[in-house]
C-alpha positions as CSV (number, residue, x, y, z in Angstrom):
1,X,20.5,-82.5,-20.8
2,X,21.6,-81.2,-17.1
3,X,23.8,-82.9,-14.6
4,X,22.3,-82.3,-11.2
5,X,25.1,-81.7,-8.8
6,X,23.0,-79.6,-6.3
7,X,21.3,-80.9,-3.1
8,X,17.7,-82.2,-3.8
9,X,14.7,-81.0,-1.5
10,X,12.1,-83.5,-1.0
11,X,9.1,-83.7,1.3
12,X,11.6,-85.6,4.0
13,X,14.4,-83.3,3.8
14,X,17.4,-82.0,2.0
15,X,19.5,-84.8,0.7
16,X,23.0,-83.2,-0.2
17,X,24.6,-86.4,-1.9
18,X,21.7,-86.3,-4.5
19,X,23.1,-86.6,-8.0
20,X,20.9,-87.1,-11.1
21,X,20.9,-86.1,-14.7
22,X,17.8,-84.6,-16.2
23,X,16.7,-84.6,-19.7
24,X,13.7,-82.8,-20.8
25,X,12.1,-82.6,-23.9
26,X,8.4,-81.4,-25.1
27,X,7.3,-85.0,-24.5
28,X,9.7,-86.6,-22.4
29,X,11.2,-86.4,-18.8
30,X,13.7,-88.5,-17.2
31,X,15.5,-88.7,-14.1
32,X,18.2,-91.3,-13.2
33,X,18.9,-91.3,-9.5
34,X,22.2,-92.9,-9.3
35,X,25.1,-93.8,-11.3
36,X,23.8,-97.5,-11.6
37,X,20.5,-96.2,-13.1
38,X,22.7,-94.4,-15.5
39,X,25.0,-97.3,-16.6
40,X,22.2,-99.6,-17.0
41,X,20.2,-97.4,-19.1
42,X,23.0,-96.0,-21.2
43,X,21.1,-97.0,-24.3
44,X,18.1,-95.3,-23.4
45,X,19.9,-92.1,-22.3
46,X,21.5,-91.8,-25.9
47,X,18.5,-91.9,-27.5
48,X,17.0,-89.5,-25.0
49,X,19.9,-87.1,-25.8
50,X,19.8,-87.4,-29.7
51,X,15.9,-86.6,-28.9
52,X,16.5,-83.7,-26.6
53,X,18.8,-82.1,-29.2
54,X,16.4,-82.5,-32.1
55,X,13.7,-80.8,-30.1
56,X,15.7,-78.1,-28.7
57,X,14.6,-75.4,-31.0
58,X,10.8,-76.3,-30.6
59,X,11.2,-76.0,-27.1
60,X,12.9,-72.5,-26.9
61,X,10.0,-71.4,-29.3
62,X,7.3,-72.9,-26.8
63,X,9.1,-71.0,-23.7
64,X,10.1,-74.3,-22.4
65,X,13.3,-74.5,-20.2
66,X,15.1,-77.6,-21.0
67,X,17.0,-79.4,-18.1
68,X,14.4,-77.8,-15.8
69,X,14.4,-80.3,-12.5
70,X,11.2,-81.1,-10.6
71,X,11.6,-82.1,-6.6
72,X,9.0,-84.7,-7.2
73,X,11.2,-86.3,-9.8
74,X,14.1,-86.4,-7.7
75,X,12.2,-87.5,-4.6
76,X,10.5,-90.6,-5.6
77,X,14.0,-92.8,-4.9
78,X,14.4,-91.0,-1.7
79,X,11.0,-91.3,-0.5
80,X,11.0,-95.1,-0.9
81,X,14.0,-95.0,1.5
82,X,12.6,-92.6,4.0
83,X,9.4,-94.7,4.0
84,X,11.4,-98.0,4.6
85,X,13.3,-96.5,7.4
86,X,10.1,-95.0,9.2
87,X,8.9,-98.7,8.7
88,X,12.0,-100.3,10.6
89,X,11.8,-97.6,13.2
90,X,8.0,-98.3,13.9
91,X,8.8,-102.2,14.3
92,X,11.5,-101.3,17.0
93,X,9.2,-99.5,18.9
94,X,7.1,-101.4,21.5
95,X,3.2,-100.8,22.3
96,X,3.5,-101.0,26.2
97,X,0.4,-101.3,28.2
98,X,0.7,-100.1,32.1
99,X,-1.8,-101.6,34.7
100,X,-1.9,-99.5,37.7
101,X,-1.2,-95.8,36.9
102,X,-0.3,-94.5,40.2
103,X,2.8,-92.7,41.1
104,X,5.3,-95.5,39.9
105,X,3.1,-96.1,36.9
106,X,3.2,-92.5,35.7
107,X,6.8,-92.3,36.6
108,X,7.9,-95.2,34.2
109,X,5.4,-94.0,31.3
110,X,7.0,-90.6,31.3
111,X,10.4,-92.4,30.4
112,X,8.9,-95.0,28.0
113,X,7.0,-92.4,26.0
114,X,10.4,-90.2,25.9
115,X,11.8,-93.0,24.3
116,X,9.3,-93.1,21.4
117,X,7.2,-96.1,22.5
118,X,3.3,-96.3,22.3
119,X,2.0,-96.5,26.1
120,X,-1.5,-97.3,27.0
121,X,-2.7,-97.2,30.8
122,X,-5.6,-98.7,32.7
123,X,-6.2,-98.1,36.2
124,X,-9.1,-98.3,38.7
125,X,-9.0,-94.6,39.4
126,X,-9.5,-91.9,36.8
127,X,-6.2,-90.7,35.7
128,X,-7.2,-89.5,32.0
129,X,-6.1,-86.1,32.6
130,X,-2.8,-86.9,33.8
131,X,-2.5,-89.5,31.0
132,X,-3.0,-87.0,28.2
133,X,-0.4,-84.9,29.7
134,X,2.2,-87.8,29.6
135,X,1.1,-88.6,25.9
136,X,-0.3,-91.9,27.2
137,X,-3.6,-93.2,26.2
138,X,-6.1,-94.2,28.9
139,X,-8.8,-96.6,29.3
140,X,-11.3,-96.8,32.5
141,X,-12.5,-100.0,31.1
142,X,-10.2,-103.1,31.1
143,X,-11.8,-104.7,28.4
144,X,-11.0,-101.5,26.2
145,X,-7.5,-101.7,27.5
146,X,-6.8,-105.6,26.4
147,X,-8.6,-104.8,23.1
148,X,-5.9,-102.7,21.9
149,X,-3.4,-105.6,22.2
150,X,-0.4,-104.3,24.0
151,X,2.9,-106.3,23.4
152,X,4.0,-105.8,26.9
153,X,1.5,-105.5,30.0
154,X,3.3,-104.0,33.0
155,X,2.0,-104.5,36.4
156,X,2.5,-101.3,38.6
157,X,0.3,-102.5,41.5
158,X,0.9,-102.7,45.1
159,X,2.1,-106.0,46.4
160,X,-1.2,-106.5,48.4
161,X,-3.5,-105.8,45.6
162,X,-1.4,-107.6,42.6
163,X,-3.6,-110.8,42.6
164,X,-6.6,-109.0,42.6
165,X,-6.0,-106.7,40.0
166,X,-4.4,-109.6,37.7
167,X,-7.7,-111.8,38.1
168,X,-9.7,-108.6,37.2
169,X,-8.0,-108.3,33.7
170,X,-10.0,-110.1,30.8
171,X,-6.6,-111.7,29.5
172,X,-8.6,-113.6,27.0
173,X,-8.9,-110.6,24.9
174,X,-5.1,-110.5,25.0
175,X,-2.8,-111.9,22.3
176,X,-1.7,-115.2,23.6
177,X,1.6,-114.3,23.0
178,X,1.7,-111.3,25.4
179,X,4.7,-110.6,27.5
180,X,3.6,-109.9,31.5
181,X,6.1,-107.7,33.4
182,X,6.1,-106.9,37.1
183,X,7.9,-104.4,39.0
184,X,7.1,-105.5,42.4
185,X,9.7,-105.4,45.6
186,X,9.4,-108.9,46.2
187,X,10.1,-111.3,43.4
188,X,8.9,-115.1,44.0
189,X,5.5,-114.2,44.7
190,X,4.6,-112.4,41.5
191,X,6.4,-115.2,39.7
192,X,4.4,-118.0,41.4
193,X,1.2,-116.0,40.7
194,X,2.0,-115.4,36.8
195,X,2.9,-119.2,36.5
196,X,-0.3,-120.3,37.9
197,X,-2.7,-117.9,36.4
198,X,-1.5,-116.7,33.0
199,X,-1.8,-119.4,30.1
200,X,1.4,-120.9,29.3
201,X,1.6,-119.2,25.8
202,X,2.1,-116.0,27.5
203,X,5.5,-115.0,28.1
204,X,6.9,-113.7,31.9
205,X,9.5,-111.6,32.8
206,X,10.0,-110.6,36.7
207,X,11.7,-107.2,37.1
208,X,12.5,-104.9,40.3
209,X,13.7,-101.2,39.4
210,X,15.6,-100.7,42.5
211,X,14.6,-96.8,42.6
212,X,11.5,-94.9,42.6
213,X,10.1,-91.2,41.7
214,X,12.3,-89.8,44.4
215,X,15.5,-91.5,44.1
216,X,15.3,-91.8,40.3
217,X,13.5,-88.4,39.5
218,X,16.6,-87.2,38.0
219,X,19.3,-89.7,36.1
220,X,18.6,-93.4,36.2
221,X,22.5,-94.0,35.6
222,X,24.3,-96.7,37.5
223,X,20.9,-97.5,39.4
224,X,20.3,-101.2,39.8
225,X,17.8,-102.9,37.5
226,X,17.0,-106.6,38.4
227,X,15.2,-108.8,36.2
228,X,14.4,-112.6,35.8
229,X,13.5,-114.1,32.2
230,X,11.1,-116.4,34.2
231,X,9.5,-117.8,30.7
232,X,10.3,-116.1,27.5
233,X,10.4,-118.0,24.3
234,X,12.8,-117.7,21.6
235,X,12.9,-115.9,18.3
236,X,10.7,-112.5,18.0
237,X,9.6,-113.0,21.6
238,X,13.0,-113.0,22.8
239,X,13.7,-109.8,20.9
240,X,10.6,-108.2,22.2
241,X,11.9,-109.0,25.7
242,X,15.2,-107.4,25.3
243,X,13.7,-104.5,23.6
244,X,11.9,-103.7,26.8
245,X,14.8,-104.2,28.7
246,X,16.6,-101.8,26.4
247,X,14.3,-99.2,27.7
248,X,16.1,-99.2,31.3
249,X,19.8,-100.2,30.0
250,X,19.6,-97.0,27.4
251,X,18.8,-94.7,30.4
252,X,21.9,-95.7,32.0
253,X,20.6,-98.6,34.6
254,X,23.1,-101.1,36.1
255,X,21.5,-104.4,34.6
256,X,21.4,-107.4,37.0
257,X,20.3,-110.7,35.7
258,X,19.4,-112.5,39.2
259,X,16.7,-115.3,40.0
260,X,13.5,-114.4,41.9
261,X,14.9,-116.5,44.9
262,X,18.4,-114.9,45.3
263,X,16.3,-111.4,44.7
264,X,14.3,-112.0,47.7
265,X,17.2,-113.2,49.9
266,X,19.4,-109.6,48.9
267,X,16.1,-107.7,49.5
268,X,15.3,-108.8,52.9
269,X,18.7,-107.7,54.4
270,X,18.8,-104.4,52.3
271,X,15.4,-103.1,51.0
272,X,13.3,-104.6,54.2
273,X,15.8,-103.7,56.8
274,X,16.1,-100.2,55.5
275,X,12.5,-99.7,55.6
276,X,12.7,-100.7,59.2
277,X,15.2,-98.9,60.5
278,X,13.6,-95.7,58.7
279,X,10.1,-96.4,60.2
280,X,11.7,-97.0,63.8
281,X,13.6,-93.7,63.5
282,X,10.5,-92.3,62.1
283,X,8.7,-93.4,65.2
284,X,11.2,-91.8,67.2
285,X,10.6,-88.3,65.7
286,X,13.9,-87.3,64.5
287,X,14.2,-83.5,63.9
288,X,17.1,-81.4,62.4
289,X,19.3,-79.5,64.7
290,X,21.7,-76.7,64.1
291,X,24.6,-78.8,64.5
292,X,23.7,-81.8,62.3
293,X,26.4,-84.5,61.3
294,X,26.5,-86.0,57.7
295,X,25.6,-89.4,59.5
296,X,22.5,-87.8,61.1
297,X,21.3,-86.1,57.9
298,X,21.8,-89.3,56.4
299,X,19.1,-90.5,58.8
300,X,17.0,-87.8,58.2
301,X,16.9,-88.5,54.7
302,X,16.3,-92.3,55.3
303,X,13.2,-91.4,57.6
304,X,12.0,-89.0,54.8
305,X,12.4,-91.6,51.9
306,X,11.0,-94.7,54.1
307,X,8.1,-93.1,55.9
308,X,7.0,-91.1,52.4
309,X,6.1,-94.7,51.1
310,X,2.5,-96.3,52.2
311,X,2.7,-98.8,55.0
312,X,1.0,-101.2,52.8
313,X,4.6,-101.3,50.7
314,X,6.1,-102.1,53.9
315,X,3.7,-104.4,55.2
316,X,4.0,-106.1,51.6
317,X,8.0,-106.5,52.0
318,X,7.2,-108.3,55.1
319,X,4.2,-110.5,54.3
320,X,5.4,-111.8,51.0
321,X,8.9,-112.1,51.5
322,X,9.8,-115.2,53.3
323,X,13.1,-114.0,54.6
324,X,11.7,-110.9,56.2
325,X,10.9,-112.5,59.4
326,X,14.3,-113.9,60.0
327,X,16.0,-110.4,59.2
328,X,13.5,-108.8,61.8
329,X,14.5,-111.4,64.6
330,X,18.1,-110.8,63.4
331,X,17.6,-107.1,64.1
332,X,16.1,-107.5,67.3
333,X,18.8,-109.6,68.4
334,X,21.7,-107.3,67.3
335,X,20.2,-104.5,69.5
336,X,19.7,-106.6,72.3
337,X,23.6,-107.6,72.1
338,X,24.5,-103.9,71.7
339,X,22.6,-102.9,75.0
340,X,24.1,-105.7,76.5
341,X,27.6,-104.4,76.0
342,X,26.9,-101.2,77.0
343,X,25.5,-102.4,80.2
344,X,28.0,-105.0,81.1
345,X,30.8,-102.2,80.6
346,X,28.8,-100.1,83.1
347,X,28.7,-102.9,85.6
348,X,32.2,-103.4,85.3
349,X,33.0,-99.9,86.1
350,X,30.6,-99.7,89.0
351,X,32.1,-103.1,90.6
352,X,35.9,-101.5,90.4
353,X,34.7,-98.6,92.6
354,X,33.0,-100.8,95.0
355,X,35.2,-101.1,98.5
356,X,33.8,-104.2,100.3
357,X,33.1,-104.0,104.1
358,X,31.8,-106.9,106.5
359,X,31.0,-110.4,106.0
360,X,30.5,-112.5,102.8
361,X,26.9,-113.3,103.8
362,X,25.6,-110.1,104.7
363,X,24.8,-107.0,102.9
364,X,27.9,-105.0,102.7
365,X,28.0,-101.3,102.7
366,X,29.9,-99.6,99.9
367,X,31.2,-96.1,99.2
368,X,29.2,-93.4,98.0
369,X,29.5,-92.4,94.2
370,X,29.2,-88.5,94.6
371,X,29.2,-87.9,90.8
372,X,27.4,-90.6,89.1
373,X,28.0,-90.8,84.8
374,X,24.6,-89.4,83.5
375,X,24.0,-92.8,81.9
376,X,23.9,-94.3,85.4
377,X,21.6,-91.5,86.8
378,X,19.2,-91.8,83.8
379,X,19.1,-95.4,83.9
380,X,18.3,-95.4,87.7
381,X,15.7,-92.7,87.6
382,X,14.0,-94.5,84.8
383,X,13.7,-97.9,86.8
384,X,12.9,-96.3,89.9
385,X,9.9,-94.0,88.1
386,X,8.4,-97.4,86.5
387,X,8.7,-99.1,89.7
388,X,10.8,-101.7,88.4
389,X,14.2,-103.2,89.6
390,X,17.2,-101.9,88.6
391,X,19.0,-103.0,85.4
392,X,22.1,-103.6,87.2
393,X,21.3,-106.8,88.5
394,X,22.8,-108.0,91.9
395,X,23.4,-104.4,92.9
396,X,21.2,-102.2,95.1
397,X,21.0,-98.5,94.6
398,X,20.0,-95.8,96.6
399,X,19.7,-92.1,95.4
400,X,19.9,-89.5,98.4
401,X,18.9,-86.0,97.3
402,X,19.9,-83.4,99.7
403,X,18.3,-79.8,99.6
404,X,14.7,-78.3,100.0
405,X,12.9,-78.0,96.6
406,X,9.8,-76.3,98.3
407,X,11.3,-73.1,99.3
408,X,13.0,-72.9,95.8
409,X,16.9,-73.8,97.1
410,X,18.8,-75.5,94.3
411,X,19.1,-79.2,95.0
412,X,22.4,-80.5,95.4
413,X,24.1,-83.1,93.2
414,X,22.4,-86.3,93.9
415,X,24.6,-88.9,96.0
416,X,24.2,-92.5,94.6
417,X,25.1,-95.2,97.4
418,X,25.6,-98.4,95.8
419,X,25.6,-101.7,97.7
420,X,25.8,-105.2,96.8
421,X,22.9,-107.5,97.6
422,X,23.7,-110.8,99.7
423,X,23.4,-114.0,97.6
424,X,20.5,-115.8,97.9
425,X,20.1,-119.1,99.0
426,X,18.8,-121.7,96.5
427,X,17.4,-123.9,99.2
428,X,15.2,-121.1,100.8
429,X,11.4,-121.0,99.9
C-alpha cells in the first residue's frame, strides 16, 4: 500500500492537491480519490491491505512493483470534474448571429469571438475570407444561416436598409425564442419595426453602442452603450439577454439603460448635431495650418470622423429621428443670432463715428472713415460685387479708391464715405 502525495498528472493537467492511496496486488488495483472515499471504504481497505500483504512475495517473484500508480486511475475523478466544468462554460457562451457583415459587423464580431462566443455571419456581399480570419462562420444563404439557430441575431445593417434586410430573413426557420438585437443610431424606428414584423414569441433588445471602428478601435472602457429591453421574457430568456449585455460590460463600456424615445431626443441634440457641424466644416474644406490650436485640431478631427461615414448614415439620422428637423432649425436660428450680434455691433461702431450735417429730411453727408476695419471692407466689397444692397441697413456707403492700377502704381488705402439715407415716406408711391 502506498500513500500518494505527489501531483497527479491527467489528460487535463496537473492536480497538485490530488491525494490518494493505491493498493496493488496481482489481481487487485484500487485507488481512493478522497478522504471521504477512504472513510466509507475502510472495511474494504482493510481486506485489501491483508490481501496485499499475503500476495507480496508472489508479486516480488513476478517482478511486479506493488504500489505502482497509474495516471489513468488517478484521472478518473478529475476527468469528470473537468468535463462538468467544460459543460458549464459551454452553457455560459452564446451563439450569436450577425446580419450585415460590413465594417461595424466585423468590428463587433472580433470582440465577441475574443470572449469565446460562437459567431455566425450573413450578408449580401461575400465576406467569407474576412470571416475566416476573424474565426467567424459565414453563410451566403440566409436559409442556411437561420438553420444554424443562433440564440441572438444582431442586425448590423444601415438605417435605410434595415426594413428590407429584416423582411428578407426566413425568420420561420429560427427558434421562436430567438433574441433580436439592433445597433442602429436611432431607436424608435427599429423598435417599432421589430414589434411589427417579428412574432410575439421573439425577444427584442434595442441597443446603440455610442462608438464605432474608429473611436473604439482600442479600449471600450467608459464608452457609452445604450440599451432598452423592449420585450424580454423572464427566466432563461432574461438570463440570455443579460449574457449578451455582459459582452459589452466586460469590455468596460458604460452601460446606460434608456427608453428608445429618450435616446432619440438626446441623440438628435448630440449625434445628429455633431454630424451636421462636421459636414458643414467639411464643405468649407478646412486644412491643417502651421499654427493649429487645440480647438482647431478638434475641428479637423471632427471633420475626419463625420465625413468618413457614409452620407446614408447621416441621412438616416435625419430621416428616422423625428427630433432631427427641430434641431436643424435650432442650429440655423442660432447661426443667424450670432451673425446678427456681429452686425449689430458693427452698426453701432459706425453710427458712433457719424457727424451729422444738414437738415433731417435730406441725405446727410458724414465724415470719411480713412481706415475702415477689415470686416467692414470685406462686407462692403462682397455686397457690391454681388450687386446686392449693403448689409448695413439704412446706411449708404461709397468706396473711393485713389491711384492708377493700369500703370502699376500701388493703390492707396481705400476711403469709405458713409452717409445716412433719408427716411422713406410711407405714404409715397
